[in-house]
N, C-alpha and C positions, 0 to 999 in steps of 0.2 A: 701309260697313264689316261685317265679320265677327263675328257675334254669340259673346259668350262661352259660348254653350250648345251651340256646333256644334264637330263633330270637325276642322273646317278650321280653327279657332281655334288648337286645341291643336297640331295639325300644324305650323302655322307658328311656334310658339313652344316647340317641342319642343328644339332644338340649344342655345337659350341658357336652358331652365329650371332647370340647377342653379346657374346664375351668381348666382341672387339668394340671399343667405344667408338671408333670411326663412324660405325654403322649406326649406332643409337644417334650421333651428333649430326649425321648426315639426315637421317628421317625427322629430327627435330626440326631441322634447317627447312626442309621441303615443306612440312606441315604449316611451319611460321610463313612459309610463301603462299601457301595456299589459302591460309586464313587471312592474309593480307589483301589477296587478289579476288577472293571468291566469297561471295555473302552466304557465308555457313548458316543454316536455321536448323531448328528442332524438327522440322516436318521432312527433313531430305533423308532420302535414302542413296546408299552410296556401293559403288562395287571397287575394290582394290583389285586389279590384275596383276598377276605376278606377286603376290603378298609376302612370300616368304614366311618369316615367324611373325610378320603383323606390325613390326615397328612403327610403320607409318600410321597404320590405321588406330593403334592404341594411343596414338598423339592427338587423333582427329576424333575420336569416338564420344566424347563429352559433349561434342556439338552436333552431333548427327543424330538422326531417329534410328537408323539401321544400316550396318554396314556386312556386305557379303564379301569374304576375302577368298579369292581364287588363286590357286597355283596347281602347277602339274605336279610337284614334288610332294610326294606322300610322306617323306620325312620331314620336310617344312612344315606341312599342315598339321601332322603329329604333335610338334612342339606349339604349334600356334593353339591345337586344341587344350593342350594341357595348361597355357597361359590364360587362356579363356575362362577355364575352369577353375584354374587356381585363384583368378580375381573376381570369380562370380559375376561376370559381365553377360549382361541379357540380349545385348544390341547387336552381337557380332557372330557371326555364322562362318564356319571353315566348309569351303568347298573345293572337289577336286576338279579343274576345269582347264582343257587346253584349246584355246580357240582355233588352233591349227587344225586339230582333227575332230573336236567334239562339235555337236550342233549347238546353234545359239541357246541360250537359256531362255526362259518365256519371260522372265522379270526384267523389267526397265528400271532405270535408276536418274536420280537428279544430278549425280556425280559419279564420274568414274576418273581414277587417277593409277598411276604406276610410277613405280620406282627402280630404276636400273633395269629395266625388261625389255623395253624396246630394242636395245642393241644385240639380245639374243634371238629376235624375230626376223626368220628371213624375209616373208612377204610383209613389208608395213603397211603397203597400200590396202591388203586385205583385212589387217587388223584394225586399221582406222576406220575402214568402211562397217565392219562389225561393231566396233564399239559406239559409232554415231548410231547405229541401229538401234542399240542398247539403251540410248539416253532418252528420257523425254525431252519433251520441248516447252520451255526453255532448260536446258542442262549444261554442263561444263565436264570437259575433258583436260586433265593435268597430268603431263607427262614430264618425269624428270629423269635425265640422263645425260650422257658424257658428250661433249662437243666434238668433233672431229678430232682424232689423234692418230698417231703413226703406228699404231698397233702395240705399241709397248706396254699399253694398260694391260692385257690379258697375256701377252707374249706369244710365242709361237704355236701353231696348232689350233689357235681360236679361229671359228669359222663363223662368227658372227659379224656386226657391223663395228668398224673402228669409229665409234661415235657417229655424231650427226651435223652434218652442215645447218645451220638453222634456216637458213633460206630456203634450202631444198626441203626441208622437213616441213617448213610451212606450206610450200606449194602442193606436198601431199595431202596436208590436213585440209585445205582450202578444196581440193579435188574431192575428198572424201564427204563434202558438205558442210564443214564448220566454217565459221567466220570470226572475225575479231580476234586473230592469233597475236599472242603477246609473250615474249620472251624475256626471264630474267636469270641472271646467275645466282644461285642461292648456297652454292658449296663448292669447296674445293677438296680433292682428294690427293694425298701426296703418297707416292709409292716409288720403292725400289731404291737401291743405293745411291741412286743420284737424286733421290727425292723429287722426282720429277712431279709437276701439279697438273692435275687434270680437273678444269673446270665442270662442275654438274650445271646443267640448266633446268629451269622450270617452264615449261610452254603450259599455256593455258589457253584453250579456245573454247568457244561458244556453240552451241546447236540453238539456234532461234526459233 
């Protein structure tokens, strides 16, 4: 069985990823949260880290100058590129990037966001420092992910984080150099036979 922590897992599911209406609704809810709390403007450049098929960026694309969509999964990026081509979108670029092993890109951004990516990253302190360095000043970091849960979201064999305690994550974000950290609950995922509810937070931090 392929771990839900692996690139191969996401490669195998890329072509049908957008078929799940929950994923579309989740991306839209996060986009709405970002638009509500971040003063988006037509001069801003953005990086979506762990973009998958780009559902979140497609929702934000009309309000931004340019978006680099980065992921480690070649399968996800292939689906993303097909969508960019099909819609003729000029201000989105797909990029293969894994900040765990790859050097930092030379570009810098006004806005960086990720959706359901952080719980797959073992060293969250390092990724936060990396993302801080990729932001211009002033800039915004937006992280949407799971609140702390008991491991039932992914089930046995998952080796990532079982969600995040908001206070603990805020402390990490502040240590990385960010300020004015704010959390809101923007979505709720219902999974399993017991229809367990898993809240999704949106954390927004500023680089001054």
